[in-house]
C-alpha positions as MATLAB code, in Angstrom:
seq = 'MDSILKKAFALCAVLAGVLLSTVEAEAGAVDRLVPHKALYKLSLKSTAANTEIVGVGGQMSFEWRNECDGWAINQRNLMVLQSAEGGVRSVDSVMSTWEAKDGSSFRFIVKKEFDGSSGETIEGRAVRAADGSVTAAFSEPEAMMMDLSAEVLFPSQHTFLLLDKIAAGEKFFSAPLFDGSEFEPASFVSAAIGREKTAEGGDDPLLSGTYWPVRLAFYGPENNAETPDYELSVDLLANGIARHLVIHFKEFTVDVTLQRLERLAPAGC';
ca = [
     -20.925    3.218  -22.203;
     -22.816    3.984  -18.969;
     -24.032    0.387  -18.635;
     -20.441   -0.810  -19.029;
     -19.292    1.517  -16.240;
     -21.983    0.141  -13.923;
     -20.837   -3.428  -14.581;
     -17.197   -2.434  -14.166;
     -17.914   -1.163  -10.672;
     -19.068   -4.643   -9.671;
     -15.403   -5.688   -9.670;
     -15.345   -4.521   -6.056;
     -16.620   -7.940   -5.069;
     -14.792  -10.301   -7.413;
     -12.879  -12.068   -4.641;
     -15.748  -12.126   -2.193;
     -17.638  -15.093   -0.900;
     -20.038  -16.223    1.765;
     -20.772  -18.509    4.694;
     -23.555  -21.018    4.064;
     -24.596  -21.924    7.582;
     -21.924  -23.603    9.690;
     -18.484  -22.731   10.951;
     -17.408  -26.349   10.382;
     -17.921  -25.974    6.630;
     -15.315  -23.203    6.441;
     -12.721  -24.477    8.927;
     -10.358  -26.095    6.416;
     -10.136  -23.073    4.132;
      -9.751  -20.661    7.064;
      -6.656  -22.560    8.171;
      -5.157  -22.105    4.703;
      -6.026  -18.427    4.281;
      -3.131  -15.987    4.000;
      -4.114  -12.404    4.895;
      -2.559  -10.292    2.162;
      -2.473   -7.102    0.158;
      -2.262   -7.257   -3.632;
      -2.050   -4.739   -6.458;
      -3.273   -5.650   -9.960;
      -2.934   -3.822  -13.287;
      -5.883   -3.618  -15.701;
      -5.423   -3.759  -19.473;
      -7.462   -4.594  -22.564;
      -7.196   -8.261  -23.542;
      -9.683   -8.485  -26.422;
     -12.840   -6.893  -27.846;
     -16.021   -8.140  -29.463;
     -17.054   -7.120  -32.962;
     -18.562   -3.630  -33.270;
     -17.627   -2.627  -29.720;
     -16.909    1.035  -28.974;
     -14.122    0.200  -26.492;
     -10.553    0.296  -27.859;
      -8.518    0.673  -24.668;
      -8.632   -0.172  -20.942;
      -6.349    1.016  -18.168;
      -6.285    1.337  -14.407;
      -5.571   -0.805  -11.393;
      -7.183   -2.751   -8.558;
      -5.862   -2.995   -5.002;
      -7.160   -5.664   -2.631;
      -6.469   -6.063    1.097;
      -7.793   -8.976    3.163;
      -7.198   -8.861    6.942;
      -7.956  -11.158    9.865;
      -9.422   -8.861   12.548;
      -9.800  -11.488   15.299;
     -13.605  -11.659   15.424;
     -14.116  -10.770   11.785;
     -12.710  -10.454    8.265;
     -11.942   -6.988    6.902;
     -11.640   -6.232    3.191;
     -10.476   -2.945    1.690;
     -10.521   -2.641   -2.060;
     -10.069    0.119   -4.618;
     -10.716   -0.093   -8.351;
      -9.860    2.426  -11.023;
     -10.945    1.452  -14.530;
     -10.412    3.819  -17.458;
     -12.186    3.075  -20.766;
     -11.225    4.610  -24.094;
     -13.713    4.664  -26.989;
     -13.035    4.528  -30.715;
     -14.127    8.172  -31.004;
     -11.390    9.230  -28.602;
     -13.581    9.670  -25.547;
     -12.377    8.579  -22.111;
     -14.640    7.439  -19.259;
     -13.631    6.220  -15.821;
     -15.035    4.628  -12.690;
     -13.142    4.923   -9.393;
     -14.518    2.964   -6.455;
     -13.463    2.328   -2.879;
     -15.098   -0.424   -0.807;
     -14.550   -1.352    2.840;
     -16.348   -4.233    4.552;
     -16.251   -6.107    7.832;
     -17.791   -9.546    8.271;
     -18.281  -11.439   11.533;
     -16.600  -14.842   11.456;
     -19.794  -16.551   12.599;
     -21.696  -15.045    9.661;
     -24.041  -13.072   11.925;
     -23.364   -9.579   10.578;
     -21.800   -7.697    7.701;
     -20.964   -3.974    7.470;
     -20.211   -2.154    4.241;
     -19.391    1.298    2.898;
     -18.825    2.017   -0.772;
     -17.798    5.247   -2.460;
     -17.778    5.463   -6.243;
     -16.969    8.260   -8.621;
     -17.681    8.416  -12.342;
     -15.478   10.468  -14.676;
     -13.818   12.240  -11.755;
     -16.934   14.120  -10.690;
     -20.373   12.559  -10.156;
     -20.562    9.820   -7.569;
     -22.519    8.152   -4.813;
     -22.106    6.468   -1.445;
     -23.664    3.184   -0.362;
     -23.536    2.320    3.326;
     -25.286   -0.089    5.642;
     -25.314   -3.301    7.600;
     -26.792   -6.758    7.116;
     -27.729   -9.025   10.036;
     -28.493  -12.751   10.021;
     -31.222  -13.818   12.470;
     -31.325  -17.093   14.416;
     -33.536  -18.682   11.722;
     -30.937  -17.791    9.073;
     -32.931  -15.023    7.396;
     -31.059  -11.827    6.563;
     -32.101   -8.191    6.840;
     -30.074   -5.484    5.108;
     -30.413   -1.960    6.483;
     -29.097    0.793    4.185;
     -28.338    4.273    5.540;
     -27.009    5.639    2.205;
     -28.000    6.650   -0.457;
     -31.251    6.556    1.533;
     -32.655    4.727    4.534;
     -34.194    1.419    3.450;
     -34.655   -2.107    4.805;
     -34.404   -5.176    2.571;
     -35.458   -8.660    3.674;
     -33.243  -11.393    2.199;
     -33.583  -15.158    2.318;
     -31.598  -17.551    4.500;
     -29.702  -18.739    1.402;
     -28.092  -15.333    0.890;
     -24.351  -15.270    1.609;
     -21.927  -12.517    2.631;
     -18.462  -11.756    1.207;
     -15.260  -13.258    2.770;
     -16.469  -16.750    3.600;
     -17.750  -17.455    0.066;
     -14.075  -17.754   -0.814;
     -13.568  -20.171    2.103;
     -16.457  -22.333    0.969;
     -15.286  -22.237   -2.644;
     -11.821  -23.405   -1.540;
     -13.394  -26.239    0.458;
     -15.458  -27.261   -2.588;
     -12.236  -27.293   -4.614;
     -10.437  -29.397   -1.994;
     -13.323  -31.882   -2.041;
     -12.971  -32.310   -5.799;
     -16.297  -30.676   -6.671;
     -16.621  -28.960  -10.041;
     -19.561  -26.572   -9.546;
     -20.712  -24.214   -6.826;
     -23.591  -21.710   -6.962;
     -24.938  -19.338   -4.325;
     -26.733  -15.985   -3.917;
     -24.376  -13.241   -2.758;
     -24.974   -9.956   -0.925;
     -21.899   -7.715   -0.809;
     -23.365   -4.217   -0.416;
     -21.736   -2.943   -3.616;
     -25.090   -1.854   -5.071;
     -28.301   -0.431   -3.639;
     -30.173   -3.623   -4.441;
     -30.828   -7.207   -3.206;
     -28.458  -10.135   -3.616;
     -26.908  -11.239   -6.886;
     -26.335  -14.848   -7.921;
     -22.861  -16.285   -8.543;
     -22.160  -19.586  -10.291;
     -18.661  -21.112  -10.268;
     -17.155  -23.739  -12.589;
     -13.929  -25.276  -11.218;
     -11.221  -26.552  -13.571;
      -8.494  -29.146  -13.072;
      -5.716  -28.328  -10.640;
      -2.423  -27.011  -11.962;
       0.999  -26.370  -10.461;
       2.745  -23.018  -10.637;
       6.234  -21.846   -9.825;
       6.141  -18.600   -7.882;
       9.749  -17.640   -8.502;
      11.087  -15.782   -5.491;
       7.654  -15.582   -3.835;
       6.504  -18.840   -2.178;
       3.000  -17.364   -1.778;
       2.516  -17.773   -5.535;
       3.904  -21.306   -5.802;
       2.105  -24.625   -5.555;
      -1.288  -25.863   -6.617;
      -3.922  -23.573   -8.072;
      -7.272  -24.026   -9.799;
      -8.720  -22.112  -12.763;
     -12.208  -21.013  -11.694;
     -14.815  -19.298  -13.881;
     -17.397  -17.235  -11.985;
     -20.611  -16.019  -13.640;
     -22.388  -13.033  -12.029;
     -26.129  -12.448  -12.403;
     -27.756   -9.286  -11.088;
     -31.057   -9.528   -9.172;
     -33.009   -8.455  -12.286;
     -31.232  -10.893  -14.618;
     -33.373  -13.962  -15.291;
     -31.604  -14.880  -18.528;
     -29.103  -17.662  -19.129;
     -26.404  -15.120  -20.011;
     -24.646  -13.526  -16.995;
     -23.981   -9.794  -16.638;
     -20.272  -10.575  -16.715;
     -17.859  -13.389  -15.909;
     -14.558  -13.663  -14.071;
     -11.782  -16.181  -14.689;
      -9.370  -16.512  -11.767;
      -6.344  -18.692  -11.061;
      -6.985  -19.347   -7.367;
      -4.319  -20.698   -5.033;
      -5.190  -22.836   -2.008;
      -4.105  -19.946    0.257;
      -6.854  -17.694   -1.156;
      -4.575  -15.558   -3.337;
      -5.579  -14.848   -6.948;
      -2.523  -15.292   -9.182;
      -4.221  -13.856  -12.259;
      -7.693  -12.741  -13.341;
      -9.598  -12.020  -16.536;
     -12.937  -10.160  -16.556;
     -15.273  -11.019  -19.426;
     -17.825   -8.363  -20.359;
     -20.023   -8.817  -23.420;
     -18.272   -5.963  -25.217;
     -14.643   -6.583  -24.203;
     -12.310   -8.579  -21.958;
      -9.977   -7.142  -19.298;
      -6.681   -8.698  -18.233;
      -5.930   -8.283  -14.498;
      -2.234   -8.891  -13.840;
      -0.679   -9.145  -10.381;
       1.962   -6.445   -9.863;
       2.740   -6.596   -6.162;
       1.916   -8.946   -3.270;
       2.452   -8.531    0.466;
       1.710  -10.958    3.311;
      -0.012   -9.135    6.180;
       0.973   -9.754    9.786;
      -1.474  -11.608   12.094;
      -3.832   -9.454   14.118;
      -2.325  -10.659   17.398;
      -5.615  -11.820   18.909;
];
């Protein structure tokens, strides 16, 4: 179950994205973005044959703020897994990031705890040079520098670019992603965009209107196979809010249901 817990922690970055190279590419999506705070409930949706997992619980909170010169994300995940033998394992993670709006720098700090005791901290900063190349400098769990290519993207603006791809009618989008959630180089994320749908948000206008079903496949830096480490299905509104999510692991599938949504006030820049 340890490998499952490691993959489960990667949920810290499920709504993240990255700037490719120009501010112009993200302008349309930025105008549509609604800074918000959301709370989601985790539950078991289905299991594969011969899996040891029989139950999933927990929750995910996600906060996305406009901090004038940058985007700030605060996220906490608690996933509890129950095995057929009656054992219970958990992963509790807290992630805070800040990303410059021009894509020049990205700060991150991650704290994760397994089974309520053992844990680790990952902290550092990534900087994009004038030629586009990226250097990540970790201070925790140990001091280390990692050189990344110019194609590597950071978190918030990947969502902006994905929304712009959707608005342009494109059906696929792939990019390497560095989010600081692991002590390792960038992962690779591939998105398949479905046909637009219309939803009624009830009493909340933030959840009404057009949305797109998007399937994201996540490949770790050591994964050279055709099969991703895990996949995420998300119903994504044009304002950047995820109405509903499903996480697909090889062993089981997790339903992520929105419980509470709050629009955050502008930063007053």
